[in-house]
N, CA, C and O atoms as a GROMACS GRO file, in nm:
protein
   72
    1MET      N    1  -0.299  -0.225   0.623
    1MET     CA    2  -0.196  -0.324   0.663
    1MET      C    3  -0.095  -0.348   0.550
    1MET      O    4  -0.119  -0.307   0.436
    2SER      N    5   0.013  -0.411   0.579
    2SER     CA    6   0.114  -0.436   0.473
    2SER      C    7   0.050  -0.520   0.362
    2SER      O    8   0.074  -0.493   0.244
    3THR      N    9  -0.030  -0.619   0.398
    3THR     CA   10  -0.086  -0.708   0.291
    3THR      C   11  -0.171  -0.621   0.196
    3THR      O   12  -0.170  -0.644   0.076
    4GLU      N   13  -0.243  -0.525   0.248
    4GLU     CA   14  -0.330  -0.443   0.158
    4GLU      C   15  -0.244  -0.362   0.064
    4GLU      O   16  -0.272  -0.356  -0.055
    5ASP      N   17  -0.137  -0.299   0.116
    5ASP     CA   18  -0.049  -0.219   0.025
    5ASP      C   19   0.011  -0.306  -0.084
    5ASP      O   20   0.015  -0.267  -0.200
    6ARG      N   21   0.058  -0.424  -0.046
    6ARG     CA   22   0.122  -0.512  -0.148
    6ARG      C   23   0.022  -0.546  -0.258
    6ARG      O   24   0.057  -0.548  -0.376
    7LYS      N   25  -0.101  -0.572  -0.219
    7LYS     CA   26  -0.201  -0.610  -0.325
    7LYS      C   27  -0.232  -0.489  -0.414
    7LYS      O   28  -0.249  -0.504  -0.536
    8ARG      N   29  -0.239  -0.372  -0.356
    8ARG     CA   30  -0.275  -0.249  -0.436
    8ARG      C   31  -0.149  -0.199  -0.510
    8ARG      O   32  -0.163  -0.130  -0.611
    9GLY      N   33  -0.029  -0.231  -0.465
    9GLY     CA   34   0.089  -0.180  -0.536
    9GLY      C   35   0.179  -0.098  -0.438
    9GLY      O   36   0.129  -0.030  -0.348
   10LYS      N   37   0.309  -0.107  -0.457
   10LYS     CA   38   0.397  -0.034  -0.363
   10LYS      C   39   0.373   0.116  -0.370
   10LYS      O   40   0.368   0.183  -0.267
   11LYS      N   41   0.357   0.169  -0.491
   11LYS     CA   42   0.335   0.316  -0.504
   11LYS      C   43   0.201   0.356  -0.440
   11LYS      O   44   0.194   0.455  -0.366
   12ALA      N   45   0.098   0.281  -0.467
   12ALA     CA   46  -0.035   0.316  -0.411
   12ALA      C   47  -0.032   0.298  -0.260
   12ALA      O   48  -0.085   0.381  -0.187
   13GLY      N   49   0.029   0.190  -0.213
   13GLY     CA   50   0.034   0.166  -0.066
   13GLY      C   51   0.112   0.275   0.006
   13GLY      O   52   0.078   0.313   0.118
   14ARG      N   53   0.212   0.325  -0.056
   14ARG     CA   54   0.297   0.429   0.012
   14ARG      C   55   0.210   0.553   0.042
   14ARG      O   56   0.211   0.604   0.154
   15GLY      N   57   0.137   0.599  -0.056
   15GLY     CA   58   0.054   0.723  -0.030
   15GLY      C   59  -0.058   0.689   0.069
   15GLY      O   60  -0.094   0.772   0.151
   16LYS      N   61  -0.111   0.569   0.061
   16LYS     CA   62  -0.223   0.539   0.152
   16LYS      C   63  -0.173   0.508   0.292
   16LYS      O   64  -0.252   0.511   0.386
   17LYS      N   65  -0.044   0.480   0.308
   17LYS     CA   66   0.006   0.442   0.445
   17LYS      C   67  -0.034   0.550   0.543
   17LYS      O   68  -0.083   0.520   0.651
   18LYS      N   69  -0.014   0.676   0.508
   18LYS     CA   70  -0.054   0.783   0.601
   18LYS      C   71  -0.069   0.913   0.527
   18LYS      O   72  -0.102   1.015   0.587
   0.00000   0.00000   0.00000
């Protein structure tokens, strides 16, 4: 979810998005 990416970091969330 968006909240998880924001807590891990924008760079980390981007790769984990899909």
